[in-house]
N, C-alpha and C positions, 0 to 999 in steps of 0.2 A: 504494500500500500504506500502510495506516494505521500511523503510528509509535507504538511503545509509550511509556507514561509521558508522553503529550502532547508527545512530541518532546524531553523534557528529558534532558540528559546531564551527566556530570561533576559540577561543584560544585552545580548547580541540582537535580540528582536527589538528591544527598546531602542538600541543604538540606531537601527535602520529606520524606525519611525522618526527618531530625532533627526536623521539625515534628511528625510523628506520635509519635515516641518522647518528645519533650519534652512534648507535650500529655498523654501518659500519666503522666509523672512530675509534671507540674503538678497533675493530678487527684489523684495520690497525696498530694502535699503539702497540697492543699486538704482532703482527707478526714482527714488527720492533725490539722489544726488546728481544723476546724469544730466538732468535738464538745466540745472544751474550752470553747468559748463557749456551746454549747447547754446543757451540764449545769449552768450557773449561771444559766440563764434561768428566772424564776419560773413562766411558763406551762407550760414543759416539765415542771418538777418537779411542778406541780399536776396536769397532764393524766395523767402516768404514776404519780402518787401516790408520789413519791420524796423528799418533804421530810423533814428531820430527820436528826440524827446516826445514828439507828438504821438508816438506809438507805444509809449511806456504802459499805458492802460491795456492795450491789446496784448503786449508781451506778458503782462502779469495775468491776464485772463487765460491766455493759451497755456501758461504754466499751471495756474490754479485749477483749471477746469478738470484736470486729472483727478483732483480731490473730490469734485462733485460726482464723478464716475465711481470713485471708491465709496462715497457715501451711499449711493444707490446700490452698489454691490453688497455692502454690509446690510442694508435693508432687505435685499433679496435673500440674504443668508438667514433671515428670520425663519422663513418657512422651508427654504431649500435644505438647510442643514438638518432639520428634523425629518424631512421627507426622504432624502437620499442617504443620509448618514454622513459621518465626517469625511471618510475617505473619498467617496464619490463626489462630494461637494468640492473638494480640493481639485479633483480632475476636471470638473466643469469650469471652475474658476481659471485654471491654467489654460484650458482651451480658449476661453474668451480672451485672456491676456495675449495669447499668441496672435490672434486676429488683430488686436489693437496694436501690437508691436510691428507687425508687417505694414499696417497702414501708416504708422509714423516713419518707418524706415524709408518708405517710398513716396513720402509727401512732397508735393511741389506747390501747395497752396495752404493758406491758413485754415480753410475749411476742412481739408483732409487731415491736417495735423490735429485739429480740435477733435474730429471724429475718432482718430486713432487714440488720442489721450483719454477720451471719455470711455471708449470700449475697453482699453487696457485697465483703466481705473475700476470699472465694474468687476472685472476678473480679480484684480488685486483686492478689492473690498470684500469679495466673497472669501478669498483665501485667508486674508488676515483676520477675518471674523471666525474662521473655522480651525485653522492650524493650531492656535494655542489651546483650544478646547480638546482637540484630538490628542495633543501631546499630554495635557493634564490628565485626561481620562484613561490614559494607557501607561501612566508612570507610577512608580512606587512613591510613597509619601516622602521618603528621604531624598529622592531625586527630582521631584516635581518642580520645585522652585528653581533649582540650579539649571535644569534643562531649558525651561522657558527663558531664563535670563541668558543662558548661552546662545539661544536662538536670537535674542535681541542683540547680543554682542556680534553675532554673525550678520545681523542687520546693519550694524555699524561697519563691519568688514565690507559689505556690499557698497555702502555709502563711500567708504574710503577708496575702494577699487574704482568706483565711478569718477571720483575726483582725479585720481592718477590717470585714468583712461582719457578723460577730457583734457587734462594738462598735456599728456603725451601727444595727443592728436591735434593740439593747438599749433604744433610745429608743422603740421601737414597743411597742404593747400587744397581747396576744392571740396566737393561733397563728402569725401571720406572723413574729413575732420569732424563731422557731426553724425553722419549716417552710420559709420562703424560703431561708435559708442552706443548708439541706440540699438543696433543689431545684436550687440553682445549679450543682451538680456535673453536671447533665444537659447543660449547655453544652459541657463538655469531651468528654463522650461523643459528642455530635453531631459535633464536629470529628474525632474518631477514626473514626467511621463514614464520614465524607466524604473522608478522605485515605488510610487504610490499604488499602482494596481495590485501588487502582490502582498501588500502589508495588511495586518488585521484591522478590523473595524473596532470602534470603541465598545467595550463590553457593557458600559452603562447605557449607551444608545440601544444596543441589542436587547437588553433586559426591558427597557422602556417600550420596545416595539415587539415584545413577545418571542424573541429568538433566544430563549434562555439556555438551550443546550449548547449552542455556539458560544454564548457568553461564558458558560462554565469552562469550556475548553480554552478560550482566549485568556481568561484570568489565570488558568493553570499554566499556559504557555508563557505568559508575561512574567509570572512568578517562578517559573521553572520548577513546578511542583506537580504532583499527581492530581488528577481531577477530583479525587475523593479526599484530598488533604484537608484537615480541619481549617487551616488558614484560608484556603480557597473557598470553602463552604461559608465561612464567616464573612469574608469579603462580599460574596454573592448575597448573603442574607442582609447585610447592611445596605447594599444598593437597592434591594427589593423593598426594604423598609422605607428608604428615602423616596422611592418611586410611589409607593402606596400612600405614604403620608402626604406627599405633595398633591397627589390626585384628589385626596379627600379635602385638602385645605387650599388648593390653588384658586386664584382669582382670575376671571376672564379679562381679556384685553379691554373690553368695553368698560368694565368696572374699574380696572386699573386707571384708565384715562380719566375717569370721573372721580377717582379717589375713593371708591367704594370698596372697602375690604371687609367690613362687617364681621360677622362671627367666623368667617373663613380666612381672616387675616392673620392666622397664627404663624405663618412662615415669614412675615414681614417682607412680602414679595416686592412691593413698590420701593421700600427703603433700600433693599439690597440692589435693585436695579439702579437706583440713583447713586448709590455709593460706587458701584462699578463704573458707571458712566462718568461719574465725577472725576475719577483718577485719569481717565482719558481726556476729559476736558482740561484738567489742570496741566497735563503734559503739554498740550498745544498752547495753552495760555501762558506757559512758562517762557515762550518766545523762541523755542528751539528752531522752528522753521523760518524765523527771520533770517537765520544764518544757514540752515541746512540747504534750503533752496537757493539762497541768494548771497552766500558768503562772498563770492567774487564781486558781486554787485555792491554789497555793503562796503567791502574794502576799497573798491574803485571810487564810489560816490561819497562815502562818509569819511574814509581815512585817506583818500586821494592817492591810491597806489596805481601803478600802471597795470595793464591787462595781464601780462605774463607773470609778474610778481604776485598779483592777487590770486591767480590760479594756483601758483606754486604754494603759497601760504595756506590756501584752502585745502590742498592735498596734504600738506604737512600736518595741519590741524586735525584732519581726519585720522591720521595715524596716532596722534596723541589721544584723541577721543577713544579710539579702539583700545589702546593699551591701558588707559586708566579705567575704562569700563570693566576690565577683567577683575577689578577689586570687588565688584558686586557678586561674582560667582560664589566665593566661599562665605560671603557675609549676608547674602539674601536670606539664608536660614538662621545664621548666627545672630545677626542684628534684628532681623524681622523686617516686614514690609513697612511698618510705620516709621521706624527710626531712619531707614534709608530715604524715605520720601521727605521727612522733615529735615534731615541733614542736607539732602540735595537742594531743597527749596531755599534754605538759609544761605547756602553758598552761591546759588544762582542770583539771589537778591543782592548780595554784596557785589558780585561781578557786574551786573547791569547798573548798579548805583555808581560804581567807579567809571564804567564806560560812559555813562550819561554826563558825569562831571567833566571827564577829559574831553569828550567831543564838544561840550559847551564852549571850552576855551578855543577850539579850532574855528568857531563861528563868531567869537567875540569881536566886535568892531574895534579896530585899533590895536589888536593883539599882534605882536611881532610875528611875521610869517615863518621865520626860522624856528621859533619856539612852538608855534602852532603845529608844525610838522612833527616836532619831537613829541608833543603831547598826543597827537593822533597816532603816532607809532607806538606810544606806550599803551594805548587802548587795545592794541592787537593782543598783548599778553593776557588781557582779561577776557577777550573773546575766546582764547585758547582755554583759560581757566574755567570759563563757564561750561565748556564741553566736558571738562573733568567732572564737575559736580553733577551735571545732567547724566553723564554716562554711569556714574555710581548710583544715583538715586532715582532717576526718572525714566531711564531708557527701557528697562525691562518690567518693572513692577506694574505700571498701568496696564500692560497687556496680560499679566498674570492675574491681577486682582479681580477683574470681572468674572473670570472663570472660577476662582476659588470662593467668591462671596455669594454667588447665586446658587439656588437649589438645582437639583438634577433636571427637572422638567423645564426650568427657566434658564438653564446654563447656555444653551445655544442662543436663545433670545437675548439673554443678558450680555453675552459676548458680542452679539451682533449690534445691540444697542450701544455698547461701549465703543465698538469699532466705528459705528456710524457717527457717534458723537465726536470721536477723534477726527474723522475725516471732514465733518462739517466745520469744526473749529480750525482744522488745518487749512481748509479752503479760505476761510475768513482771513487768517494770518497771511497766507501766501498772496491773496488778492490785494490786501491793503499795504503790504510792505514797500514795494517800489514807489507807490504813490505817497505813502507816509514819509519815507525818507526824502523824497523830492519836495514835499510840501511843508513838513514840520522840522526837518533837520534833526538836531540833537534832541528836541522835545519828544520825538517819536519814541525814544527809548525809556522815557518816564513810565509809559504804560506797563512795561515789563518789570520795572522796579517794584511798582505797587502790587502787581499781581503775584509775583514770587513771594513778597513779604506776607501776603494774606494766606498763602498755602500752609504755612507752619501751624498756626492755630486751628485751621480747618481740619487738618489730618489728626492733630492731637485730640481734638474734642469729639469728632464724629466717627473715626475709622477704627474698627476692630482689627486685631492682629489675625492674620491667616497663616503665618509661618508655623511649621511643625504640627499642622492639623490635617486630618483627613478631610475630604470633601464632605463626608457625612458628619464630622464634628461641627462644621459650620451650620449645617441644618439644625443640629441640636442646640447650638448657641442661640439661634434666632427663635427657636420654639420656646426656649426658657427665659429669654431676656429681650424685652421690648423697649428698653430704655434707649432713647436716641443719643443721649450724652454718654457715650460708651467709655470715656476716660474715667468714669466713676466706678468701673468694675474691673478689678484686678485681673481676673481670669481672662477677660475679653481682650486685654491689651498686653498680656505677658508674652514675651518672645518665644517661650517654650510651651509645649503642649500641657494643658492643665492635667493634673494627676488623675482627676476623676474620669476624664475621657480615656486615658491610657488603661486605667484599671477596668473600666467597662469592657474595652476591647479584649483584654486578657481573659476576663471572665467568660466572654462569648466564645473565645477559642477553646477554653477548657471545656465548656459545655458542648461545643461541637465535636470535640475529640472523644466524648463519652457516650455518644448515641450512634445509632445505626445510620451510616452515611447515606444510604439510598433513601431512607425515610426523610432524612434531613433535607436532601436535595429536592425531594418532592414537596416538602412543606415550606421551603424557603423560595417559593415562586409567587409571582404577583397574582396569578389566577387562584392559587390555593388561599392566599391571604384574603383575597376579595370574597371567596366563598365563606371563609371563617368569619369574616367581618359581618356578612349578612346574617349568618347563623347567630352570632353574638348579639346583634341588634334585635333580632326577633325574639331571642330567649330571655335576655336580661338587660340589654342596653349597655352592657359593659364594653368598653373600648376593646377592639380586636387585639391591640398590641399588649393589653394587660391580660386578656383572656387566653390568647394563643401564645404559649411559650414553648420554645423548642428545648 
């Protein structure tokens, strides 16, 4: 009998899922960075007739319209991710991105370029809403945070590669100077098409859709254990419990939009959606895409560097960004999500504050020109330092948090809402940046000073810790604790898993190891629990989870 996944199990199977998800995020980073180099390429501007300050608005729209496509892609992932599953959704997104890439590579008009960027954005929005969910739902608790952060670091690697690619091709003449950098993204799409089809689906999605035998086998394969191992049975039971509880307490979209949770609001669904989407909004409002999309433009217009030096510094900055973001890998579990976000926001605030002050002197009437150049050059160091703090605190966590904070049945929707939020704020920032720099000068940077300062108290007061917790632990937290001001609860903000959660899991494993495994597998299914719940309601009204114990 042919073994699935080429016989891979345990860590190696998780590794290849990570390769697929990481490739998707590397492609995301490459797409983010490549257009910033393309829009300052003379042949691109000549071919699409975009030269001159009167076309600044058009250039910003052609750049930012990609994010509108990403927004709609994330919205599509609301239902597509639940209908097709995580793996097939990534394949659909990659196919759409391929069509968009080909349109961009072959563009000779603004209309075709806009169409290509919107279509590629739709595919990217679908993938970026799905890949973190797929990764999180197929990862062991000790690896989940690290793997998602590693993927976002590879997002930075893609961003860095695009900067060096556009810098290198800036020495070439003619269409190749911008068409080849755009074409290179097809390499990543090829990797996705060659890995994703043979990898396993999320066991959590399978259980929620009635494919429980396959889910049992995938959990066993991912853990490299026998299908009847007590650990596998316990994990399956906890997922089933979460599925059934959410079905009993979930709130419909119509009620959510009206704020109606009523007696069924026990899972704090709306609050969890808002917390997850909030991290994505804050990531964009931190000002990262002022520089990710436009760092060469910022250095040329605000710091007054020449084209080649601006490109080179942007490429060097991307390497610094990549290297310092590695600090987040060991510390995302050690420090926790909350501390990383607060640390990053505080550092970003200081950087933008100093940048604003320094650039103010470059525009001060009567300020000596020689000194103004020195002051502008000094601001470059703080643009570099800003990326250090962002890479440590805000690059990975906002993509991980919506997956961890939302319940199982809302996880795809929550990730999609978070991603859609990211892209719509991304569009806003990318659209206003060239116009803001041109119209407001140094005052434009005050916006990002104020916003970064506000993020520290927001995270401290409202955001629970998700590090070192299972996805089912977070369901338990929101069932038992409805207080919005989460900082008042020690267990909710502790960087380590609360002892009560760990002890409950150990007791369940002991219980699973002491009973007939075939009977336990039968009883820990959604269908069985539904039947028992109806029986319990008819007989005594006692809650199923109290009446039916394994």
